[in-house]
N, C-alpha and C positions, 0 to 999 in steps of 0.2 A: 880516849882513843883518838889517834890522829887520822886525818884524812889521807887517803892514798889516791894519787892521780896517775893514770896511765895515758900518755900522749903518743899517738902514732905519728912518727916523723915521716915526712914525704920520702918515699923510696929508701927508708932506713930503718933504724931500730925502734923499739918501744922505749920511751923514756918513762921511768917510774920514779915518782917523788913521794916521800912519806916513809913511814916505818912499815916494813913488810917482813914476813917470815918466809924465807926461801927454803924449800925442802927438795932434795934430790930424789931421783927415781928409787934410790935405795932407802929412802925415808930419813936420811941423815941431813942435818942442817947444812945449807950452803952459805958461806960467809957473804955478807953484803946485806943491803936492805935496812941499814941501821939509821936511815934518815937522809943520808946523802943521796942525790940522784944516782940511779943506776940505769944502764941501757941494756935491754935484753934483745938478743938476736931475733930477727924476724925473717931473714933470708935463708937460714939453715946452713950457711957456710962458715960460721965462726968456728975457729979452733979453740975457743974459750967459752963454749956453751955453758950456761945459758946466757952468758954475757956477750955483747957485741964487741967484735974486734976490728970493725971497719971493712970486713970482707965484702959487704954489700956494694961498696963503691968500686971495688976491683972487679966484681963479676957482673956489674950492670943490673943489679936487682931492681925490679920495678914493683911497687906496691900494686895492689889489685886495681885501684882506680886508674893509675897511670897505664897499666898494662891493657885494661879494657879500652881506654881511650885510644891507645896506639893501634890496637886491633881493629877498632871501629874505623879509624882514619885510613888504615891500610885497605880495609874492605871497601870503603867508599871510593878510594882512588882506583880500585880495580874495576869498578862498575862503569 
């Protein structure tokens, strides 16, 4: 069995490397995950879910750590 690695990219998708079985909500297999890296949507805006289509960069998606840091900075500047 091969190792699977999921990497959270900064303000972007999840990069998945290794062999994985992708299954849709209907229980049917989703093509992909055969060993080549795949990128899964994290922003919710992709028109090709579950895969990333780059929408995160168009809508200004910020991952949790970035969003929290920005909110903290805005709060500190208001004080």
